[in-house]
C-alpha positions, 0 to 999 in steps of 0.5 A: 217686750224683747227687741229682735234687732241685731238679735242673731249676732248678740246671740252668737256672740254670747253663746257657747263661750264654754269649750264643749266636746262632741259625743260618739256613742261607744259600742265597746261595753266598757264599764266605768270610766278611765281617763288618763291626762298628761299635762306638759308644764303642770308636774306633781301638782294637784288637778281636778275633775269637775262637772257643770250642773246648771250654772253651777260647777262641782268637783268630783275628784282631784289628783297630783300629777307625777313628774312627767305631769301624768294622772289618771281619773278612774271609776267603776262606775260610768259618769253621768252624761254631761260637760266635765272639766279638767282644772289645772292650778291657777284655774286654767282649764279644758271641757270635754263631754262624757258620753258612752265613751269614757276610756281615754287619754288626752294630752295638752301643754299648759301654755296652750290648752286649747291649741295643743289638745290631743285626744287618743281612743275617744272619737267623741273628743276629736269631734269636740276639738274640730267643733270648738276650734271651728266655732271660736275662729267663727265667733273671732270673725264675727266680732272683728266684723261687729267693731267695724260696724261700732267704729263707723257713723250710722248711715255711711257706706263705712258702716253698710259694708261690714253690716252686710258682711255680718249678715253673711257671717250670721248666716254662716255660723247658723249654717254651721251649727246645723251642720254639726248638729245634724252631724252628731244627731242623736248624741250629747254634742248634737243636742248641745249644739242644736241647742245653740241654734237661734229661733228664726223669727218668722215675719208676720202677717198683718191684715190690711186696714189696721190702724197700728200694723207696727205694734201688731207686728211686734206683738206677733213676732214676740208671741212666735219667739215665746212659742218656739224658744225651746224648739232646739232644746232637746229636753229628753237628753239629760246630758243637758243638766251637767252643762251650761245649757239647759239652765242659761236657757231657762234663766233667759226665758223666765227672766227676759222672754216671759211677761213678769205676771203670776198668770204668764209665768205659771202658763209657760212653766206649766209648758216647760214642765210638760216638755221635760217629762220626755226624761225624769231626771230633766223633769226633776232638774226643771221642777227644782230650778223653778222652785228655787227660782220663784222661792227666792224671787224678789218680784212682788206677786210671784210668790203666787208662781212658788205656790202653783209650782208647789201645788203642781209639782210637790205637794201633788206626789210628783216630787219623789226626790223630796222627803216627807219632812220636806213636804210636810214643811212645804205644805205649811209654807204654802198654806201661809202664803196661799191666802194673801196672794195678789189677785185675792180678796183680802180677809176683813180685820175686825178689832179694837182700836186706839179710840176704844172702838171696834173697827172693820177693814171691810167698813173703809169705802177708800178707793185705795186702802194701805194695810200696815203691821207694825211694831213701836219698837221695830227699828225699820218700822221706826223709819218707815212709819214717818214715811207713811205718815207724810204720805197719808197726810198728803193724800188722805183726801184723795181716795186713800186710807190707812188701816194699821195693825200692831203686831205687839202687846204693849198697850202703853208703848204703842198708844204713846208712840200714836200719840207722840207722831200724831197717827191720825189713820185707823190704829188696830189693836189685837194682841191676842190675834183674834182676827187672825191677821197673822194667818190671813195676811202671813205676817212674819215680820214688821213692817209689811205693807199691803194695798187693796183696792175698793173692793179689798182685792189685794193688788200689792204686798210687802211693798217699801212704804217709800214706793207706795205713792208711785205704786198708787199713781202707776196703778190708775194710770193702768186702769185708765188705759186698760179700761177697768176700775180700781174697785169703784 
């Protein structure tokens, strides 16, 4: 859960580290863009026009300056609104906003880019300079005060004085952001600065007589913060896509604020998608961001979020930005994942076994069943199987059972490995895959581990064998504290 103490100053010290430009909508009606660059100290050199897209940067164009350090970037169509960069040799750069006004000139010295920037013909970027320089000063003041606090012992007068100064500085910084946001309301600068304003966490009202008021207060503060996290984010502004702002807020929210359980993530993903529906481009960006995050997540069980996003956005017909081929492949992938999500009841497996008798997964009455897909010749399996064997031998009388399925068809090799390594658990054999274990459990590699409770509900999947013991131990503690049962 989030620690709210001293959260504001940490936010201010981390926020807005990029240089941003203000926006003032132009009524000139000029089409396209024309940005003249004059850089003292950079002659006959290549410079680049680049832009942000989320947390990535891309090159739009590159030109060489003449002997006087001049060049002009231009195009017949306007640049999409967002934060852009002029990048010099050595990767030094300055940033500006491309809004309605995209015909202007800018000059600077390579020795002091920020301090020497001068824009002509662009009120939006003149406002950018004022904002950027003032915000930098406020950040430096906050850092200086924070350093004094770090250098003093807790509880001493030497620490209390700068702590008071820091509180006043936080208020000053928030007030400045409010002022700039309001002054530039309806512009990209206004939207960016507004998004930097931290959410004010309300002091929760706790009913009298409760036994754990501090815990309830923390919980209510967290819920308020989570529910209001995006209050200052204008999802209708597409320029936020081409800035670090929106991607940064999405990453912070879904990685640090939301409880990392599929149901919790799905609920918040739906809410953010609904908010982003104010603009088609923003909705597409948010949907793609969510899809990519959970398609590559290494957190166990979050494939359920991928299935949810795929169903809600892509397979429902809302993703008009992808091809039919992509949707066909996605549908096939999702149908492989869907049957074996955590929380679903695992499919029964009935097959031949090493003993020559048919075995059924559902016949096992263990508190926990470890379902293990493996191959004798698999390099990773040769490392994992002995670890699992040791764990099983130590815990087979504590409600633990192992049901293994060999995924290859070399019976002699399989039998020899079982005998040589005394694998005294259930050794399933289904070379023709009649049980459809590969489909029902999405077996696309080996080794793969699933853990099922007594009711054969999947409670863990694709878990490293060395973590099986700690998972089961923690799961038992969780069940005890939550007042439930592990399938008993």
